[in-house]
C-alpha positions as CSV (number, residue, x, y, z in Angstrom):
1,X,24.7,50.7,0.7
2,X,21.9,53.5,0.3
3,X,19.0,52.4,-1.9
4,X,20.1,55.0,-4.5
5,X,23.8,53.9,-4.6
6,X,22.3,50.5,-5.2
7,X,19.8,51.4,-7.8
8,X,22.8,53.3,-9.8
9,X,24.9,50.4,-9.4
10,X,22.2,48.2,-11.2
11,X,21.3,50.8,-13.7
12,X,25.2,51.2,-14.7
13,X,25.3,47.4,-15.0
14,X,22.5,47.3,-17.4
15,X,23.8,49.5,-19.6
16,X,27.1,47.8,-19.9
17,X,25.1,44.5,-20.1
18,X,23.4,46.2,-23.3
19,X,26.5,46.0,-25.2
20,X,26.4,42.2,-24.8
21,X,22.9,41.3,-26.2
22,X,22.5,39.7,-29.4
23,X,20.6,42.3,-30.9
24,X,23.3,45.2,-30.1
25,X,26.0,42.9,-31.0
26,X,24.4,42.0,-34.2
27,X,23.8,45.7,-35.3
28,X,27.2,46.8,-34.2
29,X,28.7,43.9,-36.3
30,X,27.4,44.7,-39.4
31,X,30.2,46.8,-42.1
32,X,29.2,50.0,-43.2
33,X,28.6,51.0,-46.7
34,X,27.8,54.1,-48.0
35,X,24.1,53.3,-48.2
36,X,23.9,51.5,-44.7
37,X,25.6,54.9,-43.4
38,X,22.8,56.9,-45.3
39,X,20.0,54.5,-44.0
40,X,21.5,54.5,-40.5
41,X,21.7,58.5,-40.6
42,X,18.2,59.3,-41.8
43,X,16.6,56.6,-39.1
44,X,18.6,57.9,-36.1
45,X,17.4,61.4,-36.9
46,X,13.8,60.1,-36.7
47,X,15.2,58.5,-33.6
48,X,16.3,61.6,-32.1
49,X,13.0,63.2,-32.9
50,X,11.1,60.2,-31.0
51,X,13.2,61.3,-28.0
52,X,12.2,64.8,-28.2
53,X,8.3,63.2,-28.2
54,X,9.2,61.1,-25.2
55,X,10.8,63.9,-23.0
56,X,8.0,65.9,-23.4
57,X,5.5,63.3,-22.2
58,X,8.0,62.9,-19.3
59,X,8.0,66.5,-18.6
60,X,4.2,66.8,-18.7
61,X,3.6,64.5,-15.8
62,X,6.6,65.2,-13.8
63,X,7.1,67.7,-10.6
64,X,7.9,71.0,-11.1
65,X,11.8,70.7,-10.4
66,X,12.0,68.0,-12.7
67,X,10.3,69.6,-15.2
68,X,13.1,72.3,-15.0
69,X,15.5,70.0,-15.2
70,X,14.0,68.1,-18.4
71,X,13.6,71.9,-19.8
72,X,17.5,72.6,-19.7
73,X,18.2,69.3,-21.4
74,X,15.5,70.1,-24.0
75,X,16.8,73.1,-24.9
76,X,20.1,71.9,-26.0
77,X,18.1,69.3,-28.3
78,X,15.3,71.7,-29.5
79,X,16.7,75.2,-29.4
80,X,20.4,75.6,-29.5
81,X,23.5,73.5,-28.0
82,X,26.3,75.5,-27.0
83,X,28.7,72.8,-28.0
84,X,27.6,73.2,-31.8
85,X,25.4,76.1,-31.8
86,X,22.3,74.7,-33.3
87,X,19.6,72.0,-32.3
88,X,20.2,68.3,-32.3
89,X,17.9,67.5,-35.5
90,X,19.5,70.2,-37.4
91,X,22.9,69.0,-36.4
92,X,22.0,65.4,-37.5
93,X,21.2,67.1,-41.0
94,X,24.4,68.9,-41.1
95,X,26.2,65.6,-40.3
96,X,24.4,63.9,-43.4
97,X,25.7,66.3,-45.8
98,X,29.2,64.6,-45.2
99,X,27.6,61.0,-46.7
100,X,25.7,63.0,-49.2
101,X,22.2,63.5,-47.5
102,X,20.0,66.8,-48.0
103,X,17.5,67.8,-45.7
104,X,14.7,66.7,-48.0
105,X,16.0,62.9,-47.5
106,X,15.5,63.5,-43.6
107,X,12.1,65.1,-44.5
108,X,10.8,62.7,-46.8
109,X,12.0,59.5,-44.9
110,X,9.5,56.5,-44.7
111,X,9.8,54.9,-41.2
112,X,9.9,51.1,-42.0
113,X,7.4,49.2,-39.8
114,X,9.7,47.4,-37.1
115,X,11.5,50.9,-36.2
116,X,7.8,52.6,-36.1
117,X,6.9,50.1,-33.8
118,X,9.6,50.6,-31.4
119,X,9.1,54.7,-31.5
120,X,5.4,53.7,-30.6
121,X,6.8,51.4,-27.8
122,X,9.2,54.1,-26.1
123,X,6.0,57.1,-26.6
124,X,3.6,54.5,-24.6
125,X,5.9,53.7,-21.4
126,X,6.5,57.7,-21.6
127,X,2.6,58.5,-21.6
128,X,1.4,55.7,-19.7
129,X,3.1,55.1,-16.7
130,X,4.2,56.9,-13.6
131,X,6.3,59.7,-14.3
132,X,9.5,57.9,-12.4
133,X,9.1,54.9,-15.0
134,X,8.7,57.0,-17.7
135,X,11.9,59.4,-16.5
136,X,13.9,56.3,-16.3
137,X,13.0,54.8,-19.6
138,X,14.2,57.8,-21.3
139,X,17.1,58.8,-19.1
140,X,18.4,54.9,-19.6
141,X,19.4,55.8,-23.3
142,X,21.3,59.0,-22.1
143,X,22.9,56.4,-19.5
144,X,23.8,53.9,-22.3
145,X,25.5,56.5,-24.2
146,X,27.7,57.8,-21.2
147,X,31.2,56.9,-21.7
148,X,32.0,57.5,-18.3
149,X,29.6,54.7,-17.4
150,X,29.7,52.4,-20.1
151,X,33.4,50.5,-20.5
152,X,34.4,50.6,-23.9
153,X,32.5,53.8,-24.9
154,X,28.9,54.8,-25.2
155,X,26.5,54.0,-28.6
156,X,27.5,57.1,-30.3
157,X,31.3,56.7,-29.8
158,X,31.2,53.2,-31.0
159,X,29.0,54.1,-34.3
160,X,31.9,57.1,-34.8
161,X,34.5,54.5,-34.8
162,X,32.6,52.4,-37.0
163,X,32.3,55.5,-39.5
164,X,36.4,56.1,-38.9
165,X,37.3,52.5,-39.6
166,X,35.2,51.2,-42.3
167,X,34.3,54.3,-44.2
168,X,37.4,56.4,-43.3
169,X,35.3,59.3,-42.0
170,X,37.2,60.9,-39.4
171,X,34.4,61.2,-36.1
172,X,34.9,65.1,-35.9
173,X,33.4,65.4,-39.4
174,X,30.7,63.3,-37.7
175,X,29.2,66.1,-35.6
176,X,26.2,64.9,-34.5
177,X,27.8,61.5,-32.9
178,X,30.8,63.7,-32.1
179,X,28.5,66.0,-30.0
180,X,26.6,63.2,-28.6
181,X,29.4,61.5,-27.4
182,X,30.2,64.7,-24.5
183,X,26.1,65.9,-24.4
184,X,24.9,62.6,-23.4
185,X,27.9,62.3,-20.6
186,X,26.6,65.7,-19.4
187,X,22.8,65.0,-19.8
188,X,23.0,61.5,-18.0
189,X,25.0,62.9,-15.2
190,X,22.6,65.9,-14.5
191,X,19.5,63.5,-15.0
192,X,20.8,61.0,-12.2
193,X,20.1,63.8,-9.6
194,X,16.6,63.2,-9.9
195,X,17.1,59.6,-8.1
196,X,18.9,61.4,-5.4
197,X,16.1,63.4,-4.6
198,X,12.7,61.3,-5.5
199,X,13.8,57.6,-5.0
200,X,13.0,57.1,-1.4
201,X,11.4,53.5,-1.0
202,X,11.8,50.1,-2.5
203,X,8.4,50.9,-4.6
204,X,10.1,54.0,-5.9
205,X,13.0,51.6,-7.0
206,X,10.9,49.2,-8.6
207,X,9.2,52.1,-10.5
208,X,12.6,53.2,-11.9
209,X,13.7,49.6,-12.6
210,X,10.4,48.9,-14.6
211,X,11.1,51.7,-16.9
212,X,15.1,51.0,-17.4
213,X,14.1,47.5,-18.2
214,X,11.7,47.9,-20.6
215,X,13.6,50.7,-22.7
216,X,16.4,48.5,-22.8
217,X,14.2,45.7,-24.1
218,X,12.9,48.4,-26.8
219,X,16.4,49.5,-27.4
220,X,17.5,45.9,-28.3
221,X,14.4,45.7,-30.5
222,X,15.4,48.9,-32.3
223,X,19.1,47.8,-32.7
224,X,17.7,44.4,-34.2
225,X,15.4,46.1,-36.6
226,X,18.2,48.3,-37.7
227,X,20.4,45.5,-38.1
228,X,17.6,43.7,-40.2
229,X,17.4,46.3,-42.8
230,X,20.9,47.4,-42.8
231,X,21.6,43.7,-43.9
232,X,19.4,43.8,-46.9
233,X,21.2,47.4,-48.3
234,X,24.4,46.5,-50.6
């Protein structure tokens, strides 16, 4: 088995194992009420905003060809995704209208401290580490959302299912979740090309695995924090 194939197998196992962690299982087990759904929607938009920060930091340190790949990725996110004809933050705001949210709810949201700490942690990895470590940290969150890799569906798909089953809202109306089910498959697959080109040694693998492991730990903290706050909402 080649070094990159072995690395890919490990990364794929990690994102599948993520859904068996106590924090993620707890988060996905909490029944949605309309107020909990609104809280989730607003905070998930700010999670999306943090993703833009982190990918920007990764892009700044990455080789030129990787900068181009990230630029294409972020064009969907920040400018216009042809799947929905808008940027992804605007898409989340549009999705929020389905459950009674307005743009002001997103703009004026106070990010709770446990959530804010996870955003700082992801940013720290993106800013303070080798570009391969920073890249892997952000790419793992795309991989964790890739239904072609994760058995049972990625995070957006599973949350969309909860909206359908627990609130009776069809996934197609949850436009941001629906778009991300497809978009993160494409983004994850495209970004995986970087490993084929730049991972050449055991040291390179270690850089990638460090970023992947750290990001999955922070993701567990983020989901655990979301669960903590959502349980306190009726």
